Structure formats: C-alpha cells, structure tokens
N, C-alpha and C positions, 0 to 999 in steps of 0.2 A: 612377161610376168605381170606387168601393170595392167596389161589388157585383160588377161585372165581374171585379175581381182576385180576389175571393173565389171566384166561379164558375169562373174559369179554374183556380184552385188545387185546387178540389175535382175538376174534370175530370182534372187531372194526377195527383192522388192515386188516382183510380179506375183510369187506365191503368196506373199503377205496380202497383196491386193485381193487375190482370189478368195483367200480364206475370209478376208473381211466381208466380201460380197455374200458369201454363204452364211455369215453369222448375223443373227437378228439384231438390229440397233435397238438399245435400250431407250424406251421413252419414258419421260416423266409422267407420273400419275395426272390424271386430268381432273378438274373440278368444274362445277357450274353453280352459280348462285342465281336463284329464281325468285328472290324476293321482290325484286323491282324497286328496291329502296334507293334513295339518293346517297350515294356514297361520298363521304368526305375523305380526301387523300390524308394519310396520317402525317405526311409532311406539313400539310396545312394546320393540323391540330397542333404539332409540336411548334412550328414557326421557327424563326431564325434567332431567338433570344432565350434567356433562361426560362421565361414563363410563356405559356401558350397565349397567342393573340385571341383565342376563342373564349378565354376565361373572362367572364364579365363580372363587374364588381357587384351588381345589384340584381342579376337575373341569371338563370340557368340556360347554358347552350347546350342543347341536345343534338348529338351527330351519330351517324352510322359510319363505321370504318370496316374495311375488309382487309384481312391479313392472315398469314399463316402462323400458327402457333409455335413458337420457338422454345418456350419454357412454361411449363405448368407447375406453379408453386402456390397453389390454393391452400387455404385452410381447410382440412378435411373435416367434415361434421363429425364431432366426437372422435376425432383422430388427430394426426400429427398437425403442427403448426408450421405454416409455410410463410410466404410473404403476403398472404390474403388476395392472391389474384394470379393472373398468367400474363404473359407477354406475347403480342403479336407483331409481325413485321409485314409491312405493305407489300402485296404481290404485284402492285403497279407503282414502283418508286417514282417520285416526282423528278429524279435526277438531279436535284439540288444538292450541292456539297454542304450547305450551311443549315439544312434541315433534317432531322432524324426521321428515319423510315419505321422506327419501332415505337410501341406504346405499351403501357402497362394497364391492365384491365383489372380494376379492383372489385372483387366479388365478396370480400369480408367472409361473413358467416353463412353465405348462401352460394356455395361452390357450384359451378356447372360442370358437365362432363365434356371434356375437351382432351385432345392428345396432341403431341408434338407432330407437326407435319400436316395438320388438319387446317383447312382454310375456313374461316369463320367470318360472318358479318356480325358486328357487335354494335348495339345501340345503347347509348348512355350519356352521362353529363360530363362535360369536360371540366376538370378540376385540377389544381395545383395543391400537392401535399407536401409540405416542407421542401419544396424545390423539385419534386418529381411530378411531371405532367401525366395524368391518368384519366381514364374514363371511370367514372363513379356512378352510383345508382343505376346499375345495368338493368335495362328492361327486357332486352332480348339478346340471345346468342344463337345464330343459325348456322349450321353445318353446310359447307358447299362441296365437300369432298376433301382430297388430299393432294399435296404437291411436294416438290423437292424443297428442301430448306434453303434459304439464301446463303451465299458464301459468307463467312465472317469477315468483317472489315478488319484489316491489319492495323493494329495500334502499336506504337513504339514509344517507349519512355527514354529520356525525359520528354514531357509534353512541351509543345511550342509555346503554350499559355496556360493559365488558370482555367480558361473556358474551352480549351481545345477539345474536351470530351463531349461537350453538350450536343454537338450534331450527331452523336452515335448513342446518346441515351436511349436505352430500351432495345438496342440492336444487338445482334450476334457479333462478337468481336473475337479476335485471336491476338495473343501477344507472343510472338515467336521467340523472343530474346530470353535470356536466363534472368530471372529475378530472385532477389535475395529476401529472405524473411528478415524484417526488421522491427516487427512489433508483434509480440505474443501476448500482450497484456490483456485483451479481451477475448482470447481464444475460449477459455472455459465458461466465461459469462455469456458471450454472444455468438461463439462460433466463428470468429473472424481472425484473420491474419492481415498485418500490414506487410506489403511487398514493396520493394525499391529496385531500380536499375542501378548498375554501377557499384554493387556491393551494399553493405549496410550504411545507414545514415548516421553521420556524426553531428552533434550539436555544433552550430557554427562558432561558438567560443571555446571549444575544446582544443583548437590548434591544428586540426586537420584540414582547415580551409572550408570554402562553401559558405551559403547563407541559407536563411530560412525559406526564401522564395524559391531558390533552385531546388532544395530538398523537397519541397512540396510537388514540384513538377516531375519529381523522380519516383513518386509514391502512387500506389493504388492499393485498394483494400480487396481481399479475397473473403467472400462471405460463404454461408452454408445453405442459401435459398430458404432461410427460415428467419422469422423474428422472435422465435422463442428464446427467453433468457434461460440459462442454466440448462443447456440441452442434455438430453438423456444419453446421448453419444456424443463425445467431443470429436469434432472432425479433424482430420489432418494430422493426428498423432501418428507416431511412427510404430505404435503398438498399443496393446491394452494392458500389459504387465505393469503394475504399479512400480516395480523397482527400476524399469527401464523406460517407461512410456514418457515421451517428451516431443516437442517440436521446437527445436532451438532456433533463436535468431542466428543468422548466418547460414542456415540451410537454404537450399535453392530449389526452384521449380522452373521448368522450360516448357514452352508451348502451351500456355493457359488459355483456354477457350470457354466461353460463356456469354451470358447476356449482360449488358451493362445497366446496372441498377443505380438509383440514387437515393440515399437515406442518410440521416444524421450528419449532414453537411459534407458528405463524401461520396465519390463515385465508387461502386463496388461491383466486383465481377461475381455474378451467380453462375457457378460452374455448370456447363452442359456436358462436359467429359471430365471424369475423375482426375484431378491434378496429380502428378507423379513427382513427389519430393525427392531430392538427393540429401542425405544426411551429411552435408558438407562440414558441419561444425560439431565433431563428436565431443562427448563429455570426456573428461579425463579424471582418473581416480585419485590424483594428487597434483599439486601445483607444479609448475616447471622448476627445475633445479636452479637455484640461486647461488650455490656454492657457499663458501664462508665456514667459519667455525662456530659462529653464533648467528641465529636467525631470529629476526624480529617481524612481527605480523601486526596488522591492523584490521579489526573486523567489527562492523556495524551488526549487532546481534538483535536489531529489529524489536525494540522494546521487550527486554527480558525481565518480566514483572512476576514477582511471587505473589503480589497482591492481585488476585484475579478479578476480571471485570472492572478494571480501572479506566473508566470513561473511554473505552475504545483502545486503550493501551494494552498491548500484549494479549496474552491468552484470556478468553472468556470464562473458561472452566477449567477444572482439573485434567480433563481429557485432552484439551488443547494443549495445556501446558506440558503434559508428558510428551506429546507430539513435538512441541516446539523444542524442548529440551533435547530430545533425542537428535534432532537435526542440528542443532547448534553444537552439541558435543561432537557429533560426526565431522562437522566442518572444522572445529578447532583442533581435533586430535590429528586429522589428515594435514593440517597446515605443519605440523611437526615443528613448531617455532619454540624458541627458548624464552622469548618475552612476547606477550601479546598485549596490544593496546585494544581496549573494547569501547565502543560507542553505544548508547541507548540501554544501559543497564539501569533498572530502577533505582531512584535515589532514596532508598529506604535503610540508610546506614550500611551495614555489611550484609544484610540479610540475602538480597538477591545474589550479590557477588559470591558470598559464601556457598549458596546453593549450587551455582554453576561450577565453582572449584570442586565441591564435593562430587558432583556428577561426573566431572572429567576424572577425577581420581578413581571413582568406582568403576569407570569404563577401562581405566588403565590397570587397575588392580593393585595400585600402590599410591602413595602420596606423590604424585608426579608434579603437580602444580601447587602453588600458593599465591595469595594475593597480596598486593600492596595495600595496607591499611590506611583509609582516609576518612572513614565514617561518611556521613551525609556531606555532599559536596554542592555548594550553591543552593538555590531554591527551586530549580526546575524539577519536574517529575522524573527526568533521566539525568544520567551523570556519565562521565567517562571514567575508566578504571584500567588497572594493569594487573596482569598476572604473569607468573614466571616460573621456570623450572629451578628450584633451589639446588638440584645436582649440577646444573650447568652454569648458573650465574648467581651472584649474591648481591643483595641490595647494599648500597653504601649510604648509610644514614637513612633518614625517614623521607617519605614523599613530601614533595613541595607543591603547593596549590598557589596559583596566582589569583588574588581575590580582586583584581581590577574589575569595577563595576560594569565594563563595557561588554563583558562576556554573557552570553546567553546560558553557557554551561562552562564553569571554570576549568582550565586545563590543569592536569596533574602531571607532574614530572617526578622521575626516579632515577638516581644515579646507579648504575650497576657495574659490577667487575666480573669479567670472564674468568671463571675459575681455572681453566686450562691455560689460557694464554695471558692472564693478568692484564687484559686491556680494560680500560675504564671508559664508559660512555653513558650518556644520559638520553633516556626516552621521554618525549613529552607527548601525552595523549591530549587530543583536541576534539571539539565538536562545535563548529561555528553556527551562527544563526542561519535558519533555513531560507530558502527562496519564497517559501509560501506565506500565508496570513498576511497579504499585502496591506499596507495602509492606503488610504485614498489620497494622501498628500504626503510630500516629503520624500522619504527614501523609497520611491516607487520604481517599477521595472523600467530601466532605461536601456534594456538590451542584455543585462546579466543577471535578471531576476530581481525581485524586490529584496530590499535591505543590503544592497551591495555596498553602499557607503558605510554602513554599520560593519560589514565584514572586513572591509579595509581597515577600519580603526581596530577591530579585533587582531588583524594581522600585525599591525603596528605594536599592539599590547604583547603579542606573543614574541615579537622581536625584543622588546625591552625584558621580557621574562627570560628569553634565552641568553641575553647579555648576563643576567645575574647567575644563571646556570653554569655559564662558561667560566665563572670565577673559580669553580670547582674543577671542571675539565672542559676542554675545548670542543670535544666530541659530542654534538648534540644532534639528535634526530627527532624532527618534528613529524608526528603521525597523526592521522585521523580524518574524519569526515569534515572537510572545511566548506561543504556546501557551495563550493565555487569550481567551475571547470578550469581546465589546465591553462587557457589563455586569457583568464579574467583578472581583473585588478587586484583582488586579494593575493593570488599566487605571484603576481609580478611584483608586488610590494615585498613579499618574502624573499623572492629571488634577488631583487635589487639590493638587498642588504647582504648578499653574499651566500645564501643558501642555494644549494642545487636542488632542483626538482628532479628526483630520481626516476619518476614516472616517464620523464622524457627519454629515457635510455630504452624504454619498451619500443618496439616498432609500431609505428603510427596505427597500422590497421588493428593492432592488438591493444591499443591504449584506451581502455574504457573500463568503467566498474559499475555503471548505472545507466539505466535506460528510462526515458520520459518522453511520452508522446512519439514514440518510434526513433527517437534521436539518442545517440549513445555518447557517453563522455565519461571523465573520471572525476568524481567528487572526493575520492578516498586517496589521500596523498601520503608521500613519504618525501621529506626534504632534509637534506644533510648540510650541516655546517661544513665550511670549506676544509677544515682539518679532517673531517669524518669522510668526506667524498672519496678520497683516495683509498679508503679502506673498505669500501662497498664492492662486494663481489658480484653482485646481481640483484636484479629485482624483478617481479612478475605480479600480474593481477590474475588471480585465479578465477575463471569465469564459470562459476557454479550458480550464480543468481540472476544476473542481469540478462543472461541469454534464455532463462527458463520461463515457462508460463506460469502465471501466479496461481493458477488452479492447482498446482503441485504442492502448495504450502501446506502448513499444519492446521489451518482453520477448518472448521467443520460446516460453516454455514454454507447453504445451497448444495450440499452434497449428501449422497445417499449413506448417511451415518445415523445410528441409532439416536444419537443425542442432538441431531439437527432438528431445529423447531421451525415452525411456519409452513406455508404451503409451497414452498419453491426448493425442497431438498430432492432435487432431481438428478443432478450431475454425478457421474461416477466418482468415488473417493479414490483418488490415485496417489494418496499419501504413502510415502515410504520413509523410513528412518535414516535417510541418506543425506549428504551435504547439499544435494541439489534443491534450490529454492528454500534454503534455510533462512534467507533474509532478502531484502531488495538490493543490497549492495554486495559487490564482489570483494573478498578480502585481498589485502596487498601483503606481499611477503618480501623482505630484503634480507640478503646474505651479507655478513660482515667478516673481514679478515682483520681483526683488531691488533695494532701495535701494543706491546707491553708498556705499562705506565707505572710510574711509581704511586704509592699510596696517596690519595688526594687529601687536601685539607678541606674539610667540610665547614662551610659557615654555619653559624648558629642560626637556625630558622625555626619559625613556630606557625602552625595553622590550627585554628579552632573552627568547630562547626557544631550546630545544634539547632533546635527549633527555636522560633522567635517567641513562642508562647507556651505557657503551661498553665494548668489550674493550680491555684494555691492548695497546698496540702498533698499534691501529687508530685512523685519523684521527677526531676529534671535531670537529663543526661547531656553532658557536654563532651565531645570527642576532640582530642588534641593530638597533634603529631609534630614531631621536631626534627630538625636536622642538625648535625654537628655534635651529637651526644652530650647534651646537658647533664650537669650534675643533679639538678633538680628542676621540677615544674610546680609552680605555686598557682592555685587558683583562689582569687578572692572573689566571693559570690555577690558582693554589693549590699548584703544585709548584715555585715559584721562578722561573717563566718569565713574561714580560710582552711583549704586543704592543701597539702604538699605531697608530691609524688617523686619517685625516683626513676620511674619507667619513662623512657623518651617518648612512647606512643601509648595511649590508652584512652579511657573514659572516666569522667568524674560525675558523680551523681550528688544531687542536692534537693532538699525540699524547702520551698518557701512557705512560711507559716501564714503569711498574709498577702493579700493582693497588692500589686504596685509594679513599677518599672525599675529594674535594677541593672546596673552596669557591671558585667563579669569582666575581671581583669586577670589574664593568664600571663605568667611571667616565666620564661625559661633562663636558667643561669648556668653558665660555665665559667668557673673562676671569677674573674672580675668583669666578664662580658655578660650582658643580659639582652634579651629581646622580649617585647610585650605585644600581646594582641587583646583586643576587647570585643565584647559582643553584649548587646542590649537585650534583656529577656523581660517580657511582660507576664507577670503572675496574675492570672484572671480570677475573679471571685468564683467561689464554688457554685456551680449550677445544679439546681436540683431537677429531677425528672418531671415535676408536677406540670410545667408549662409547655413542654415540647412534644408534639403528637403529630400523627397523620392528619392531614386537613383536607386532602382530596385524592380520590381513587379513580383511575380510568381503566375499564376493562372493555376495549372497543373491538372494532373489526380487525381480524388478522392480528398482526403485532402491535396494534395501537393500544399500548398498555403503558400506565404511568402511574406514580405515586408521589404526592407532595407533602413535604415535612414543613411544619410551622414552628418557629421558636418564639414562644410567648412567655419565656422565663423572665424577661426584662434584662437578661445580660447575654453577651456574646458566648457562644459555645465554641470551645477551642478545636482547632483541626484535629482529626483523629479520635474525637470523642463520641461521635454518633455513628452508629451502624444499623443496617437493616438486614434481616434475615428472612428467607423464604422457607415456609413449611409446606411441602407439596403432598397432595392428595391424602390429607388426614394424618400425615406422619407427625410423631411426637418430638422429632429432632429436625433441626434445620438443614437444608440442602448445603453441602459444603461447596458446591460448584456455583451456587447462586447466592452470594453474600455481597455486601457493599459496605464500605467505610468511607464517611465523608472526609475527603482529604484536605478541605479547607474550612476555615472558621465560618459559622453561621450566625451573623449579627443578630442582635435582639429585634424582634418584630419582622423578621425576614422569612421568606419561604424558600424551599429548595426542591426543585422538581427533577426527579429521576425518570427517564424514558427508556423504553425498550429499543436497542439498536436497529430493529427492523421495522420501526414505526413510520408512518407517513411523514412527509416533510412538514405539514402543517403541524402536526404534534411535536416533532423535533425541534420546531422553532420555539417551543415553550420550554425546552429543557435547559437545565443547568448542567447535566451530564447524562451519559447513557450507561446503562449497566443491565447485565443478564438477570439481577435480582428482580426484575419486572417480568420474567418468565412465568407469570402466574395466570392462572384461569379463576373463574368464579368460585371454585371450591378449595382454593389454596389460601393459606393464612400468612400474614405478614407481621413481623416483630420489629419494633423500634427500640434500640438499646442505646443508653447513655451512660458512659463510663462503666460498662459491665452491668448496669442495672436496667431492667425493662421499663420502658417509658410508656409504651403503647402497643396494642394489638389490634389488627384488622383480621376478624374471622375468629375461629376457635381452634386452638392448637391441639392436635391429636384427634380431631374429628373430620370425617369426610362428609360433607352435607349433600353429596350428589352433584348436581350441576352448579349448586351455589347456595348461599344463605339468603334468607328473606324472600320477599315476593313483591311483585308489581314494580313500582318505580324504584324501590330500593333493593332489588335483586341484584346480587353481586356479580352476575354474568351479563355481559352485553349492556352495560350501563356505566355511566359516570356518577360517582357518589360524592357528596361535599358535606364536609362536617358542619352540624347546626352552629349558628353564631353563638348560641349560648354555651357550647362546650369550650371549657378553657384548660382541660387536662386530658391526658391519655388514659386508656383503660389498661391497667397494669395486670389484670387477672386474664392470663391467656387461655384459660381452661373452662371458664364459665360459658353459658349459653349465649350465643351472638345474634342479636336481632338488630340489623342495620338501621331499621326505622326509627330506633330509639334516639340515635345520635347523628344519623346522616340523612341528608335530602337527596332524592334521585333525580336524574336527568337523562335525557335520551342518549342512545349509543353515540359515541365519537363526538361528545361534547367536550371542547377543550378551552372555551373562552375564559374559564375561571381560574385556569392554572397560572401560578405565579402571583397570586393576590389573595390574601386571606381576609 
C-alpha cells in the first residue's frame, strides 16, 4: 500500500512537471532608460539618518534618480488634491538595511503623467520638508517602460524604536497584523485615522499600565493620500447614511498595505490597497444594565449655552443649538436615569438649565424631569447642575453649594429620598480644573497634566464638603468630570479618605470615557462613600462619544450646510439627532439598591449668588437657597433697606439709587437657629451711550473680519450691558443667529475686539473674544446697543448698498476702517445715509496693527 501511494505521488509529480514545461513562463515587463544620465541611488539620497546627507545648507544639490512609481498622489490641475507628488522606489536597491529605497517626488501644481509600475528617471533638487526627504523643483521626468512592483517590506508593531521606520520612508510596506482604531479625531478634517497594535491605547495614568513611549511605538497613522482639509468624501466610514455612518475607535483592520509617508511629525501609511475594516465595536442603543431601583448618571453636555456665539462656547447660531439640543436630549433620555448630574451648563442663572429640562419634557410628552434650583453658581462661564425625576425621587431640603475659593466651578449637592424604597442618599456634582491653559511656572505638567496640584486641593475640599453632607446622611455619591484619570493623585486623595472609585468595577478594557491624542481614559467619575458602596448594584460608561469621530457632531462649520460660511464648506454633513457624538465625554451610569432610612434631620444651610456689579437705577437680582426648612429668610441690602421671605429658595430683587459698594447680608432663621451669608455688590454709575462706539472695522480676506468697541464714557460699563447686532443684506431686523453680548465689564478708556472664529491666527491674536456677529460683508450693517439703547451704527440699517458703502480707501468691503480721532461719540441714527469717509479713515485690506488701541 505504501509503495502504491509513493508510485502514485511520483506519477503525479511527473505530470505536474510535464504541464509546467508546456506552460509559458510569465516574465516581468522590460524597461530601458536611454538618457545617459548619471543616476544617484535613492539610498544615497535618503542616507542612514533622519535627513538626507545631500541636503546642503547653502546650495542646491541636483540629482537624477531611477525608480518604479509605487504611488501617484499628485495634485491634479484644477482637480483633486493629493499629496502634491508621487513616490518612486529604486529598481536597483543598494542592499543596505539602514537606508530607504523609496523617495517622494514633489511636483506641487505642475503634475506630470506617470502611472504605477512605470520606471522613470527624475531630475530634481534634494530637499527636506518637515522631516520628509524629497526631490523638489523637478526639471525632467523620463519614462523608461514598466516593471513589476517591489515586494512590500513587512512592518510589525510595536516598533523597536522611535526611528525604526526611517529606513522604510517612501517604500511599499505591509502590516500583516490586526490593528485597532485608536484615534478618530482628525478623520473628518484631514482624512486620517490613528491605528495601534495590541488594542486601543490607554493613557498611562488611567490605571491599565503602559507608558507614553511604548504607546507611541504601538501607533501608526492611516491617511487618505491627500493633504486636502475637510475632504468632500470622508474615507474609511462604514457607510454614508447619516443615521449610521461612523468609524468607531475599537474597530479593526488587518493586512494594511501602502507607501510610508512622513508629515506633521508622524509616519503615515498612504494605502495602495483599500483597507478592509471590521466593525468590532458596535454602537449600542442604550447603556448596559446596571440594575438597582434608582439610577444616577453623570453627563458632560459640552457647553450647553442658550447665549449663542459665546466666544467659542456652545452653539454659534440657532441652527447649531437646535442640533445640539436634539443630541443631548437623545443622550439623556436613553440613559433612563432618575438623577442626572450635568457638567458644562451655561452659568446664566436657570435659563440654560430650564431650557434643557423643557426640551426633555417635550420629548417625553410629560413633566418627567425637574431641576435643582441654584441660580448662578460661582463666576465661571459654565457650572454644574442636577436634574431629577420627581415621580421617582424627591429632594430633601434645598441644594447645597460649597463656596470654597479653591474650586474652578463650585460643586452642588442635593439630598434625595427614593419614593419607593424610602432610601436617602446625597448626590454631589463636580467639575474640577482642566488640564489645559497651562501656566509657565508653578503648577505645570509633571506627568498628570497641568494644575494637578490644584485638583488635589479641590479633592481635599470635596472631602471636607462631603463630611458636612454626611451629617444629614452617610450615603454620598461624588459624580462628575474631575479632569483626572483613574490612577492620578486627585482620585487617590478621595479614595484614601474611604470613598470607593466605582469606575474600577468596570472591566479594564472598557474603563474609559474620554480620548485625547489617541489615548483613552476616564475623567468622568463616580465615587461612593463607604456606607453607599454596598448599595451599588452596577456601573457603566456608555461609549457614545469618546469612540465617535468629531465630524459627526452638531457643528456646521466645514460642512455642506446652507449656513456654513467661508470657503471650506466641503465635508458631507453627517449630523443625525442621535446620542452619538453628542459630547466629547461618555456619560456614566450607576445603579443603586438603597436601604430604607428614617427621615433625616437637615442642617440649616444657606447659599447666595448673584452678579458682582449692577448699574445704579437698574434692578439687581440675588438668588438664595437654603437647607433645613427655615422659618424665614431676611435680605439686608446694605443701603438701609431690608426684605423678608418665607420661601426656602427664591430670588430677591433690589434697585440701588446711587453708586457705591454695598454688603448684602442674608440670614436664614429656624427657631433660635440662624445662619448668615454675605455678598458684596458694586453699584456702578449710570453710563450714557454718548461715549461708547465702534472704533475699528476689519473686512479682510476670507474670514478676516473684526469689529472694535471703544469705551470713551469715562466710567466702566458693567458686564451684560453692551451688545452687537448684525443686519444682513439690507434687512431692517437683526439676525437672531448673529448677536453678541459682552459678558464682562469694559473699563473706561478700554477697547474690546471681536474677531471671526475663522480668522487667521494673526488677527485672532488681537481678539478679546470670537463671535459669529462678525459674519459680515461690506454690505451688512452693525449696531452697538448699550442697556437697550442704540449707541452706534456702522452702515445703514434697512439698505443694501450692493457690494458696500463708500468708495476708494473707505469702501466697506476688503478694507480696514478706523474711526477718525476727532470722533468722540457714536452715530445713533441707524437709517440715515452712511458715508464712511465722513468719520472713518481707510487702510489696506488685512491691516490689523491698530486693533486694541484707540
């Protein structure tokens, strides 16, 4: 039997050999270069270091190289934008492992006709461009025929060193292993994805191990063979339907092939074969089940501002706000929580919070949610807040606010009783100092982001606040965006005091809520006091934001939307009113099975808030909230007037007849027990409109637009008193989506510069703030309003002059205009004829040097 098998095998081998002899052998295409040029090996051009040895500091080195075209990514004339050139790989490699055989040929706006597989001789100047070795100023490209492409070099991650890819720069490569999408941030803007080996990358201080250096060795970027920003087709998405289109972090790709490019400080694979992604990290319609009879959530709502165009905070206009609101409502309703702590709500009293609650209730078709009333909390532009379901839980006493000056945004706490199970617990909403806006000295980044020392102090203050809260009930749940990852000092400080970090109950691979620079971690925390920990039934982080591309958010800039302004409205608008990319943070959800408690005794507490300044003769509003059900609340205004209230929470209004500084004293009384809070209020003199006016106007290239306001009244103008309205295209009514209110005081003799968000960096450097109120052209009118009274007008309201008003140097289009020095007051007649030459001097387009000085 064995012999028969062997004989059969030999017979089969013989037949195979016979067939092979009869079959023509495939030969590679031939090529011949007849130029007679002296050819420099590409390896000699590349050298064995980061920069080419042929790049001379004071002279141009011209060489001729010979190679096969591996990727044509030129900018087509009046067509698609590529990389501005093509890649060749030497047909006679030098055989050295430390030099690359590939080279980028930069043709810029003068593309040449080449095709992949074609052998060419190219003559040009050796240059380094931001770390990429290339031939520039190409003088000739000669075709020699065609040949087979070189076999891709096998690349494996993690890399052996930070420079390991340098010898393959410009060459065909293949990464056979499975890579994970770990960075989607620039997908919509630049057509790029960050990929990593060994799964997604975690921030080294999140608790999953690793370090920054090893993370970099695990990473490579996948590009789209184009330098175009805001591509008309976003690559690598899983579809084009706005309801479902995405490419989530955690998805995978295997067998990546392409040419290795270098740009923006990173190696990038320019694919030569379309990558095939696996949707390994599916969206979920709801968070994982956390059990419990009561659910508490924490959600960062990414600058929910009803004041539109607020210096880059929140929505720029009404359309964006409608889109933002729909996403936030979809997220909060899907959480299905009974108590929700919110971060980044506009700190404008109850206005923004009431708007969000109203939207939630409209979507529910009933009064499902109510808010904990606190009024303005602290002085930051954003605040924390708490909403709840009155049908499921009831507040016990009023909200408590910790006024310790260490906070960036004071925490808010509220005691609740579970209506069904009668369990009592306290929820504290927090938002610690961010890691950004770094100082040059002091609390700098020492490995945990800037301001880490301050965040530790904020953790200590939270612990002191929680001790006071425990007097009412020991079950305290600390929630919020603490701007610290799980293994950083602020979290360790709270844990060391006996609180349990509930996030650590989540499996390590799933323990994240935020992505920065391709690294994941959780900044959004839930920490339970020791008595509450045993009553926690579950916790999850719902990954609807951190994994999603930013391009899916509510913003309309750079997108094909009717209200997108500028020259870069190219990307598809993939917005959908779904929870996905409603914010940049994932929400956290905690389930509780509370033990029944007796009715707590609420200490008598008192919080007051209000603006620091008011104009004499104008109403001033103070918000107060109490805990412990006082019999009365008395407000002594400091000018001899007193008001008494019997409601535990509310507002008090008073008008100061004269200017001055006043100490307001608020006293809550319950029987023989009293508690007191004070606030200093400065009543400023009445400011008339005569001396505040537009002092400079910039209508420059693209979005280089700005308006300057000068306060020549002799007195400071209080915050909230000044506003600017834009009247577009001859309209007699201002644009509701392009308005601006100055949210800070304007000192006497000071200027205030408002710049378009899309302006160049040189113009933005002159800005006090950015606002869409500068979305004007030369034919649009601007109105300055002080305390509801028109102070100045630029242009003529209700009239469309065509391209602009005036002529020559003072034409209002493509010019900078500066108010003449003799002008000391604004033009309050908005409908009379406007001749800018009367009160304005003209300067060349994009002149910015006068901004900020009158």
